[in-house]
Structures are given as structure tokens and as C-alpha cells.
TORKOL-4160 file (C-alpha; in steps of 0.2 Angstrom, whole numbers, padded with zeros to 4 digits, m for minus):
198
<pt num="1" X="0000" Y="m0001" Z="0000"/>
<pt num="2" X="0007" Y="0017" Z="m0004"/>
<pt num="3" X="0012" Y="0027" Z="0011"/>
<pt num="4" X="0015" Y="0012" Z="0022"/>
<pt num="5" X="0032" Y="0004" Z="0027"/>
<pt num="6" X="0036" Y="m0014" Z="0030"/>
<pt num="7" X="0047" Y="m0017" Z="0045"/>
<pt num="8" X="0053" Y="m0031" Z="0056"/>
<pt num="9" X="0059" Y="m0031" Z="0074"/>
<pt num="10" X="0072" Y="m0046" Z="0072"/>
<pt num="11" X="0082" Y="m0053" Z="0058"/>
<pt num="12" X="0073" Y="m0066" Z="0048"/>
<pt num="13" X="0057" Y="m0063" Z="0057"/>
<pt num="14" X="0040" Y="m0059" Z="0050"/>
<pt num="15" X="0036" Y="m0042" Z="0043"/>
<pt num="16" X="0023" Y="m0031" Z="0050"/>
<pt num="17" X="0014" Y="m0018" Z="0040"/>
<pt num="18" X="0016" Y="m0001" Z="0048"/>
<pt num="19" X="0001" Y="0012" Z="0045"/>
<pt num="20" X="0002" Y="0026" Z="0032"/>
<pt num="21" X="0014" Y="0040" Z="0035"/>
<pt num="22" X="0005" Y="0055" Z="0043"/>
<pt num="23" X="0015" Y="0069" Z="0036"/>
<pt num="24" X="0016" Y="0088" Z="0038"/>
<pt num="25" X="0027" Y="0099" Z="0027"/>
<pt num="26" X="0035" Y="0116" Z="0034"/>
<pt num="27" X="0043" Y="0130" Z="0027"/>
<pt num="28" X="0058" Y="0136" Z="0037"/>
<pt num="29" X="0061" Y="0154" Z="0037"/>
<pt num="30" X="0047" Y="0164" Z="0044"/>
<pt num="31" X="0038" Y="0149" Z="0050"/>
<pt num="32" X="0050" Y="0140" Z="0061"/>
<pt num="33" X="0063" Y="0153" Z="0064"/>
<pt num="34" X="0065" Y="0172" Z="0061"/>
<pt num="35" X="0066" Y="0177" Z="0043"/>
<pt num="36" X="0079" Y="0190" Z="0037"/>
<pt num="37" X="0080" Y="0200" Z="0021"/>
<pt num="38" X="0098" Y="0198" Z="0022"/>
<pt num="39" X="0097" Y="0179" Z="0023"/>
<pt num="40" X="0100" Y="0168" Z="0038"/>
<pt num="41" X="0118" Y="0165" Z="0035"/>
<pt num="42" X="0125" Y="0157" Z="0051"/>
<pt num="43" X="0119" Y="0146" Z="0066"/>
<pt num="44" X="0119" Y="0162" Z="0077"/>
<pt num="45" X="0107" Y="0171" Z="0065"/>
<pt num="46" X="0095" Y="0156" Z="0066"/>
<pt num="47" X="0084" Y="0161" Z="0079"/>
<pt num="48" X="0067" Y="0150" Z="0083"/>
<pt num="49" X="0051" Y="0159" Z="0083"/>
<pt num="50" X="0042" Y="0159" Z="0100"/>
<pt num="51" X="0033" Y="0142" Z="0102"/>
<pt num="52" X="0039" Y="0134" Z="0086"/>
<pt num="53" X="0050" Y="0121" Z="0094"/>
<pt num="54" X="0036" Y="0116" Z="0106"/>
<pt num="55" X="0024" Y="0115" Z="0091"/>
<pt num="56" X="0035" Y="0104" Z="0082"/>
<pt num="57" X="0037" Y="0093" Z="0097"/>
<pt num="58" X="0018" Y="0092" Z="0099"/>
<pt num="59" X="0017" Y="0087" Z="0081"/>
<pt num="60" X="0030" Y="0073" Z="0083"/>
<pt num="61" X="0021" Y="0067" Z="0099"/>
<pt num="62" X="0005" Y="0065" Z="0090"/>
<pt num="63" X="0012" Y="0054" Z="0077"/>
<pt num="64" X="0016" Y="0066" Z="0063"/>
<pt num="65" X="0032" Y="0064" Z="0052"/>
<pt num="66" X="0038" Y="0082" Z="0051"/>
<pt num="67" X="0048" Y="0087" Z="0035"/>
<pt num="68" X="0055" Y="0104" Z="0030"/>
<pt num="69" X="0055" Y="0111" Z="0013"/>
<pt num="70" X="0065" Y="0127" Z="0011"/>
<pt num="71" X="0072" Y="0138" Z="m0003"/>
<pt num="72" X="0090" Y="0142" Z="0001"/>
<pt num="73" X="0096" Y="0153" Z="m0013"/>
<pt num="74" X="0109" Y="0160" Z="m0002"/>
<pt num="75" X="0120" Y="0145" Z="m0007"/>
<pt num="76" X="0119" Y="0150" Z="m0026"/>
<pt num="77" X="0122" Y="0168" Z="m0021"/>
<pt num="78" X="0138" Y="0164" Z="m0011"/>
<pt num="79" X="0132" Y="0171" Z="0005"/>
<pt num="80" X="0136" Y="0155" Z="0014"/>
<pt num="81" X="0142" Y="0137" Z="0010"/>
<pt num="82" X="0134" Y="0119" Z="0012"/>
<pt num="83" X="0144" Y="0117" Z="0028"/>
<pt num="84" X="0137" Y="0132" Z="0036"/>
<pt num="85" X="0119" Y="0127" Z="0031"/>
<pt num="86" X="0123" Y="0110" Z="0038"/>
<pt num="87" X="0128" Y="0118" Z="0055"/>
<pt num="88" X="0111" Y="0129" Z="0055"/>
<pt num="89" X="0102" Y="0113" Z="0053"/>
<pt num="90" X="0111" Y="0104" Z="0066"/>
<pt num="91" X="0106" Y="0118" Z="0078"/>
<pt num="92" X="0088" Y="0117" Z="0072"/>
<pt num="93" X="0088" Y="0098" Z="0075"/>
<pt num="94" X="0096" Y="0099" Z="0092"/>
<pt num="95" X="0083" Y="0113" Z="0098"/>
<pt num="96" X="0068" Y="0103" Z="0091"/>
<pt num="97" X="0075" Y="0087" Z="0100"/>
<pt num="98" X="0077" Y="0097" Z="0116"/>
<pt num="99" X="0059" Y="0102" Z="0115"/>
<pt num="100" X="0055" Y="0083" Z="0113"/>
<pt num="101" X="0052" Y="0083" Z="0094"/>
<pt num="102" X="0059" Y="0077" Z="0078"/>
<pt num="103" X="0062" Y="0084" Z="0061"/>
<pt num="104" X="0063" Y="0068" Z="0050"/>
<pt num="105" X="0071" Y="0077" Z="0035"/>
<pt num="106" X="0075" Y="0094" Z="0027"/>
<pt num="107" X="0073" Y="0097" Z="0009"/>
<pt num="108" X="0081" Y="0112" Z="0001"/>
<pt num="109" X="0083" Y="0120" Z="m0015"/>
<pt num="110" X="0101" Y="0127" Z="m0017"/>
<pt num="111" X="0097" Y="0137" Z="m0033"/>
<pt num="112" X="0094" Y="0155" Z="m0037"/>
<pt num="113" X="0079" Y="0162" Z="m0046"/>
<pt num="114" X="0088" Y="0162" Z="m0063"/>
<pt num="115" X="0094" Y="0144" Z="m0061"/>
<pt num="116" X="0079" Y="0136" Z="m0071"/>
<pt num="117" X="0077" Y="0122" Z="m0058"/>
<pt num="118" X="0060" Y="0114" Z="m0054"/>
<pt num="119" X="0063" Y="0112" Z="m0035"/>
<pt num="120" X="0063" Y="0131" Z="m0030"/>
<pt num="121" X="0046" Y="0137" Z="m0024"/>
<pt num="122" X="0034" Y="0141" Z="m0031"/>
<pt num="123" X="0037" Y="0126" Z="m0042"/>
<pt num="124" X="0032" Y="0109" Z="m0033"/>
<pt num="125" X="0048" Y="0099" Z="m0036"/>
<pt num="126" X="0054" Y="0099" Z="m0019"/>
<pt num="127" X="0036" Y="0093" Z="m0013"/>
<pt num="128" X="0037" Y="0079" Z="m0027"/>
<pt num="129" X="0054" Y="0074" Z="m0020"/>
<pt num="130" X="0045" Y="0073" Z="m0002"/>
<pt num="131" X="0031" Y="0062" Z="m0010"/>
<pt num="132" X="0044" Y="0051" Z="m0018"/>
<pt num="133" X="0054" Y="0049" Z="m0001"/>
<pt num="134" X="0039" Y="0045" Z="0009"/>
<pt num="135" X="0030" Y="0035" Z="m0005"/>
<pt num="136" X="0014" Y="0045" Z="m0001"/>
<pt num="137" X="0001" Y="0054" Z="m0011"/>
<pt num="138" X="0002" Y="0072" Z="m0005"/>
<pt num="139" X="m0017" Y="0075" Z="m0008"/>
<pt num="140" X="m0022" Y="0084" Z="0008"/>
<pt num="141" X="m0005" Y="0084" Z="0017"/>
<pt num="142" X="m0004" Y="0100" Z="0028"/>
<pt num="143" X="0010" Y="0111" Z="0021"/>
<pt num="144" X="0013" Y="0127" Z="0031"/>
<pt num="145" X="0021" Y="0143" Z="0024"/>
<pt num="146" X="0022" Y="0162" Z="0026"/>
<pt num="147" X="0025" Y="0167" Z="0008"/>
<pt num="148" X="0015" Y="0165" Z="m0008"/>
<pt num="149" X="0027" Y="0154" Z="m0016"/>
<pt num="150" X="0026" Y="0142" Z="m0002"/>
<pt num="151" X="0006" Y="0141" Z="m0004"/>
<pt num="152" X="0008" Y="0140" Z="m0023"/>
<pt num="153" X="0020" Y="0125" Z="m0022"/>
<pt num="154" X="0010" Y="0116" Z="m0009"/>
<pt num="155" X="m0006" Y="0119" Z="m0019"/>
<pt num="156" X="0002" Y="0112" Z="m0035"/>
<pt num="157" X="0008" Y="0096" Z="m0027"/>
<pt num="158" X="m0010" Y="0094" Z="m0021"/>
<pt num="159" X="m0006" Y="0098" Z="m0003"/>
<pt num="160" X="m0017" Y="0108" Z="0010"/>
<pt num="161" X="m0009" Y="0125" Z="0011"/>
<pt num="162" X="m0008" Y="0134" Z="0028"/>
<pt num="163" X="m0003" Y="0152" Z="0029"/>
<pt num="164" X="0004" Y="0158" Z="0045"/>
<pt num="165" X="0005" Y="0176" Z="0050"/>
<pt num="166" X="0022" Y="0176" Z="0055"/>
<pt num="167" X="0038" Y="0181" Z="0045"/>
<pt num="168" X="0031" Y="0188" Z="0028"/>
<pt num="169" X="0013" Y="0180" Z="0032"/>
<pt num="170" X="0003" Y="0196" Z="0036"/>
<pt num="171" X="0010" Y="0203" Z="0019"/>
<pt num="172" X="0005" Y="0187" Z="0010"/>
<pt num="173" X="m0013" Y="0188" Z="0018"/>
<pt num="174" X="m0016" Y="0204" Z="0009"/>
<pt num="175" X="m0013" Y="0196" Z="m0008"/>
<pt num="176" X="m0024" Y="0183" Z="m0017"/>
<pt num="177" X="m0021" Y="0166" Z="m0010"/>
<pt num="178" X="m0022" Y="0149" Z="m0017"/>
<pt num="179" X="m0040" Y="0142" Z="m0016"/>
<pt num="180" X="m0044" Y="0132" Z="0000"/>
<pt num="181" X="m0029" Y="0140" Z="0010"/>
<pt num="182" X="m0031" Y="0141" Z="0028"/>
<pt num="183" X="m0024" Y="0154" Z="0039"/>
<pt num="184" X="m0017" Y="0153" Z="0057"/>
<pt num="185" X="m0008" Y="0166" Z="0068"/>
<pt num="186" X="0008" Y="0154" Z="0069"/>
<pt num="187" X="0014" Y="0136" Z="0069"/>
<pt num="188" X="0007" Y="0133" Z="0086"/>
<pt num="189" X="m0011" Y="0138" Z="0080"/>
<pt num="190" X="m0009" Y="0126" Z="0065"/>
<pt num="191" X="m0005" Y="0113" Z="0077"/>
<pt num="192" X="m0019" Y="0116" Z="0088"/>
<pt num="193" X="m0031" Y="0116" Z="0074"/>
<pt num="194" X="m0025" Y="0099" Z="0067"/>
<pt num="195" X="m0024" Y="0090" Z="0083"/>
<pt num="196" X="m0042" Y="0097" Z="0087"/>
<pt num="197" X="m0048" Y="0090" Z="0069"/>
<pt num="198" X="m0039" Y="0073" Z="0072"/>
């Protein structure tokens, strides 16, 4: 079955069918951590938004697999290198873990706007990579962002777009949103809604 995984608890043992993956996709800057017009270029500049670490922990504890999808054109622009980005993400993983949560995977587009890739949001290539990684149909999977391009990529991949009003969210809310976009104050409010509806 798509979206399920077989596992065994001992070598040569029988296999058990795990349930379908309960996935949520989060943008990074402006959703999980403070955004910057100058880019987040170092672990010191990566500052979590209030409540975001606890929100991810609540998702993990409720059985969600948390994946991040983030444009990181600062790589293409030469503002930081892959080692620095890995250090930023190591800090993210550590702070989420300290709160009691897990980020299962971080998917990122390293390209600039002129590079012609299909993974840079608003194109849905990164979300399709996530679908392949988890062998899942993304229809209805919640995808949280603060910018129009996040919502457009999510909608194009069949996800349920959620706009948060942190980061660029208030500015984004003033424009036209993809049909069916849900709006919440912040990531904690998205988690409140998802867990109430579960």
C-alpha cells in the first residue's frame, strides 16, 4: 500500500505492515525561525520563533512525520556554504530535540531564481521529492508557509496550504491566496487546529 512501510523487529522475523505516514511539510524561514531580508547565514542568526519548537514537538508526539521544504538561494548567491547550512540545520535539529520533537528530513533548493530548476518554490519539485521519499500521495497533506510561493508550491503538489501570519505572512495575506488556503496566527495555532480535527 502506498504510504506504508514494512518493518521487522528481528532478523529473519515476519514483517509487519506499518500504518500510512502522517506527514506535515513546513517551510523554514518565517515559519519555524525568524526570517531576514539579508538571509539566515549562520547558526547564530538562526533564531526560532516563539513556540515553534514546542509546536514541532507536539506534532511529533501526535505521530506526525515532520519534513521541512526550504528555498536556500543564499547558497547560489555565495552568502554561505553547504557546511554552514548543515551547521544551521544541526542547531535546528538539536533545539527541536531538546523540546521533545523530531524533524525527520530537511529538503532544500540550493538554486537561485535564474537557475531554471524545478525544485525552487513556487514550483512543486521539492514537494514531489518529498512524496517520493515517503511513498505518499500528498493530497490533503498540510503544508505550512508564510509566503505566496510556499502556498503555490503546496497547492500545485496537492497539499492543503496553511498560511501563518509570522514572517512574511501578514503581507502575504493581503494578496490573493490559492483556493482552500487556511490561515493561522502561527505554527502553534496550526498544530492546535490539526490536533483538534484529528
